[in-house]
LOSE-876688 format. One record per residue (C-alpha): residue number from 1; chain; x, y, z. Coordinates in steps of 0.1 Angstrom, whole numbers, plus 5000, padded with zeros to 4 digits. Example, Ala and Ser with C-alpha at 12.3 -4.5 7.8 and 13.67 -1.06 7.14 Angstrom:
BEGIN
R, 1, A, 5123, 4955, 5078
R, 2, A, 5137, 4989, 5071
//
This chain:
BEGIN
R, 1, A, 1539, 4328, 0982
R, 2, A, 1508, 4350, 0979
R, 3, A, 1517, 4387, 0983
R, 4, A, 1487, 4395, 1004
R, 5, A, 1495, 4366, 1028
R, 6, A, 1531, 4378, 1033
R, 7, A, 1519, 4414, 1037
R, 8, A, 1495, 4403, 1064
R, 9, A, 1523, 4385, 1083
R, 10, A, 1547, 4415, 1080
R, 11, A, 1521, 4442, 1087
R, 12, A, 1531, 4447, 1124
R, 13, A, 1567, 4454, 1113
R, 14, A, 1559, 4483, 1091
R, 15, A, 1566, 4488, 1054
R, 16, A, 1549, 4454, 1049
R, 17, A, 1542, 4459, 1011
R, 18, A, 1578, 4466, 1002
R, 19, A, 1592, 4440, 1025
R, 20, A, 1568, 4414, 1012
R, 21, A, 1577, 4421, 0976
R, 22, A, 1614, 4418, 0984
R, 23, A, 1610, 4386, 1004
R, 24, A, 1591, 4370, 0975
R, 25, A, 1615, 4382, 0949
R, 26, A, 1645, 4369, 0969
R, 27, A, 1628, 4336, 0976
R, 28, A, 1622, 4332, 0938
R, 29, A, 1659, 4340, 0931
R, 30, A, 1671, 4316, 0957
R, 31, A, 1647, 4287, 0953
R, 32, A, 1671, 4267, 0933
R, 33, A, 1704, 4282, 0947
R, 34, A, 1723, 4283, 0979
R, 35, A, 1721, 4315, 0999
R, 36, A, 1752, 4336, 0991
R, 37, A, 1779, 4338, 1018
R, 38, A, 1795, 4371, 1008
R, 39, A, 1784, 4406, 1014
R, 40, A, 1789, 4415, 0977
R, 41, A, 1765, 4387, 0966
R, 42, A, 1740, 4392, 0994
R, 43, A, 1735, 4429, 0986
R, 44, A, 1725, 4420, 0950
R, 45, A, 1693, 4404, 0965
R, 46, A, 1661, 4425, 0965
R, 47, A, 1658, 4445, 0997
R, 48, A, 1692, 4435, 1011
R, 49, A, 1715, 4463, 1020
R, 50, A, 1748, 4464, 1037
R, 51, A, 1733, 4463, 1072
R, 52, A, 1711, 4433, 1065
R, 53, A, 1740, 4415, 1047
R, 54, A, 1762, 4421, 1077
R, 55, A, 1736, 4408, 1101
R, 56, A, 1731, 4377, 1080
R, 57, A, 1769, 4371, 1078
R, 58, A, 1773, 4376, 1116
R, 59, A, 1742, 4358, 1129
R, 60, A, 1735, 4333, 1102
R, 61, A, 1770, 4323, 1092
R, 62, A, 1791, 4334, 1122
R, 63, A, 1813, 4354, 1099
R, 64, A, 1827, 4385, 1115
R, 65, A, 1809, 4415, 1103
R, 66, A, 1798, 4447, 1121
R, 67, A, 1762, 4458, 1112
R, 68, A, 1755, 4494, 1118
R, 69, A, 1719, 4502, 1127
R, 70, A, 1704, 4533, 1144
R, 71, A, 1715, 4522, 1179
R, 72, A, 1751, 4514, 1169
R, 73, A, 1753, 4547, 1150
R, 74, A, 1740, 4567, 1180
R, 75, A, 1763, 4549, 1206
R, 76, A, 1794, 4552, 1184
R, 77, A, 1787, 4589, 1178
R, 78, A, 1781, 4597, 1214
R, 79, A, 1811, 4577, 1227
R, 80, A, 1832, 4596, 1202
R, 81, A, 1842, 4565, 1182
R, 82, A, 1830, 4583, 1150
R, 83, A, 1823, 4618, 1139
R, 84, A, 1802, 4606, 1110
R, 85, A, 1765, 4598, 1106
R, 86, A, 1772, 4577, 1075
R, 87, A, 1768, 4540, 1083
R, 88, A, 1796, 4530, 1060
R, 89, A, 1821, 4554, 1077
R, 90, A, 1808, 4543, 1111
R, 91, A, 1814, 4507, 1102
R, 92, A, 1849, 4515, 1090
R, 93, A, 1856, 4534, 1122
R, 94, A, 1844, 4505, 1144
R, 95, A, 1862, 4478, 1124
R, 96, A, 1894, 4498, 1125
R, 97, A, 1892, 4503, 1162
R, 98, A, 1881, 4468, 1175
R, 99, A, 1896, 4434, 1169
R, 100, A, 1877, 4414, 1143
R, 101, A, 1869, 4385, 1166
R, 102, A, 1850, 4410, 1188
R, 103, A, 1827, 4425, 1162
R, 104, A, 1797, 4403, 1166
R, 105, A, 1797, 4406, 1204
R, 106, A, 1803, 4444, 1203
R, 107, A, 1775, 4448, 1178
R, 108, A, 1751, 4432, 1203
R, 109, A, 1764, 4452, 1232
R, 110, A, 1761, 4485, 1213
R, 111, A, 1725, 4477, 1203
R, 112, A, 1717, 4467, 1239
R, 113, A, 1733, 4499, 1252
R, 114, A, 1715, 4520, 1226
R, 115, A, 1681, 4504, 1233
R, 116, A, 1681, 4505, 1271
R, 117, A, 1706, 4531, 1283
R, 118, A, 1718, 4554, 1255
R, 119, A, 1683, 4561, 1243
R, 120, A, 1677, 4585, 1214
R, 121, A, 1655, 4610, 1232
R, 122, A, 1664, 4605, 1268
R, 123, A, 1698, 4589, 1274
R, 124, A, 1702, 4575, 1309
R, 125, A, 1738, 4588, 1313
R, 126, A, 1740, 4586, 1351
R, 127, A, 1735, 4548, 1350
R, 128, A, 1757, 4541, 1319
R, 129, A, 1788, 4520, 1324
R, 130, A, 1805, 4538, 1296
R, 131, A, 1801, 4573, 1309
R, 132, A, 1837, 4577, 1319
R, 133, A, 1847, 4571, 1283
R, 134, A, 1818, 4590, 1267
R, 135, A, 1823, 4623, 1249
R, 136, A, 1785, 4630, 1250
R, 137, A, 1784, 4625, 1288
R, 138, A, 1815, 4646, 1294
R, 139, A, 1800, 4674, 1273
R, 140, A, 1767, 4673, 1293
R, 141, A, 1783, 4674, 1328
R, 142, A, 1805, 4704, 1321
//
């Protein structure tokens, strides 16, 4: 693929130049191979980190994995599931607490909660279904 063409497609997403280079590099690596099906092999690909690998495993291959993005991090921290801001520690805290067969569904639920209720700048705690369990909410109503 032509770098400029890929950049123009990705421009609305931000960081288009870097993403385009990684996509083209990964495509070149995989053109004669199968896509890896383990986290360890996926993160060897250009631009693929643990979160992206976990998303691919969960969404693409339906292998239980818990991807930690900004929403999952915020929700886990506010609920008191984790005391860390490190995505790897947060992932470990979540996977130790919840049953493996629930990880994919919980990942989606936490993203949804973080996007629409437990927002970064202005959480809507009064309407949150998790407020009775939430350490952040309990600290705010005191």
